[in-house]
N, C-alpha and C positions, 0 to 999 in steps of 0.2 A: 716638524723639522723646518729649519730656516732655508729658504730658497735664495742662495746668495747670487744667483744669476739674475734675479729680478731686482733691479736697482730702483724701481719706482716705489716711493713711500706710500703707505696707505693714507687715504684721505683723512682719517681721524687724526693724523699727525700734522695735517696742513690747515692753514687758515687762508682765506682768499679775500682779495679786494683791498685796495689801498687803505680805506678808512678802518677796516677791521684789523689790518696789520698795525696801523698807528695806535689804535686803542689797546691792542695786546701789549705793545711796547710800553705805552704809558701806564698800563696796569701792572707793569713789572714782571710780565711773563718772561721766562727764560727762552730765548729764541736760538735755535741751532744755526739757522742761516735764513737769508731772504733772497729770493730770486726776483729780479726785476727786469722788465722789458727794456731793451736798449733804446736810447734816445727818448726817454720819457721827459716831457717838459711841462706838464700841466701844473697848475697851482697845487693840486692835491698831492702830486708826486713830490713837489718841493717840501710839503709838510712832512711827508714820509722821510725824506732825506734829513730834515731837521730833527725828527724824532730819533733817527738812528745815530746822528752825529754825536761823537764822544762816547758811544757805547761799543763794547767789544762784540759786535754782531757782524759776522761775515756777510757781505753782499756780493752776489754774482749777477752780472748783466748778461742776459740771454736773449736769443731771438724769440719773437712772439710764438713761433711754431712749437718751441719746446714747452712753453707754458700751456699751450692748448693741448699738447699731448698728455700733460700731467693731470689736467682736469677739464671737464666740459662746462664747468661753472663760470660765472662772470667774474674773472679774477682781476680785471681792470689793469692787468700788467704787473701784478704783484702777488707772489705766493710766499708765505713764511712757514717754516717748520718749527713746531714747538719742541723744545728739548725735554726729554723724559726726566732729566735731573736738574737740580738747581745749582748753578755755578756759584762758587765762593771766591773770595779774594785771598791770595796767598799772603798779602800784607796784613790781613786780620788773623790768619792762622798761626804764623810763626811766633808773634809776640805771646799769643795765648799758650802755645806749647811751652815756651820758656817759663811763663808765669805759673804753669801747672807742674813745673819741675821735670818736664819730659825732654828726651833727647831727640830732637827733630830728625826725621827721615823722610825725604821728599823724592819722588820720582818725576823726572821731566822727560816728556816724549817730544822728540824733535823730528818732524817730518814723517811720522808713522801714519800712513793713510789707510791701511787695511783694517777694516772694522773687526775682523776676527782676531788679528794680533792685538789690537787695542783692547778688546774685551778680555782676551786671555791674560794680558798683562795686568789689567785692572783686577782680575780675579786673584792673581798671585799677590798683587800689592795688598789687597785686603787681608789675605791669609797671612802675609808676612808682617802685618802691623804697620804698614806705611801710613804716614799721617796725612799725606795729600799727594795728588797727582797734578802736574801742570802741563797744559796742552796749549798749542798756539791757536789763535783765532782763525788763521788761514794756514793751509798746508797740512792739516791733520785729519784724522778720521772723523766722520760725522758722529755726533752723539745721538744715535737713534735707537729704536727698539731692538734692532739686531745686535748692536753693541751691548746693550743692557742684558740681553738674553745670553750672548756669548760669555759675558762676565759672570754668569750665574747670579745676577742681581747685585754684584759687588759695586757697580757704579751708582747704585741707589744708597749706598752706605758710606763709601769713601769720599772725602771731599775732593771735588774736581775744580781746578782753577784755570780759567782761560785768560790768555794774555795776548795783546796785540804785538808786543815787542819782547820776544824771548830773551834777547840779549840783555835788556834792562832788567828783566826778572832774575836772570842769573846773577847780575851785579848786585841786585837787592839781596838775594840769598847769601852771596858771599859776604856782603857788608853786615849781614845779620848773624855771622858766625858759623855758617855752614860751609863745609868743605865741598867744593863742586868737583865731582868726579865723572868723567866721560868714559863710556865703553867704546873702544876703537880697536879695530884689527891692526892698525898701524902702531899701536902702543908697544913698548918694549917691556913693560912691567906686568907680571901676571896678577890677576885679581886677588889671589890669596896673599899677596904682599901688601895690599892696601889696608889701611886702618879705617874700618867702618864703625868703630865704637864711638867716634866723635860725631857731632851733628853733620849730616851728610845730605847732599842733593846729588842723586845719580841720574845722569843723562843717557838715554837710549836713543839712537838714531835709526833711520830706515835701513833696511837690508841692502838697498841699492846704493845709497849715497852716504850712509853713516851720519854722524853728527856734523852739522854745518861747520865749516872751517872757522868762521867768525866766532862761533860759540865755543869751539875747541880752545881758542885763544883765551877765553875767560875762565877756563878750568884750572883748578889747582893740581889736577892729576889725571892722567889717562891710563886705562888698564885694558888688558886683553884676556880672553879666555883661550888657553892653548887648544889648538886643533891638530889632532894627530892623524886624521884620516886624509882622504884625497879631496873631500869637499872643503871649499875655502871659507865657509861661513855657516853659522847657526841661524835657525829661525829666531827672529828678534824676541819673540815671547819666551822661547826656551832660554835664550841668553839672559833675559831679564830674570827668569826664575833662578838661574844659577847664582847671579849676583845678589839677588834679594835674600836668598837663603844663606849665602856666605855672611851677609850682614846679620841675619838672625843668629847664626852660629857664633860669630864674634861677640855680639852683644850679650848673648847668653853666657858665654864663658866669662866675660868681663863682670857680669852681675854676680857671678859665683866667687869672685876674688875678694 
């Protein structure tokens, strides 16, 4: 059983020391994130900054005390977490889907930070035949062993694409012929009225804040799931399941015509 109260990652997921982290990045290892001590100014730390520059690797600057609590080893002010999955580029996936004659279906997660929701959505995406998931470099759930386990291993098989600028990625998807659809409780159109038989990118936002307003402006359509009870929102993973299988239903009917 996963202990969600224990936020500390096992040491097997960590690498320690500035030179070790640099070598892992240069070797092409997929890094979930890097924690660095605040106010690092050494020559070696500058080499680490240079290695990270231009890569979609989240960096958090933290007090020395936090690093010391995470490990007793000589971390030299830098700890990195190895991602259990290999990230892919959405710019490589979309053209390939079209070349293979497939109808692209992409799910974009905007500000979903809960690992359990992230894993549950990934599991449903894999079951529903989603071609790729897009997540932000910052402001999203960590890609860790808990996420993989909650996804029932789906995160090891479905392509996951990380982006530093979600807005630019949405523009790319739209320019590539995908209809960008956002789930929003403020929408006036029910999800059953949307056409999911065309190439689609579905955006799901956090339960607290929803989809970022700037990202909503880039959408072709916003949809809602009717709520008939007294509670004003669904769990985001449940909402994702409803919308994903509406897409499966519509595309299945279209294939029979």
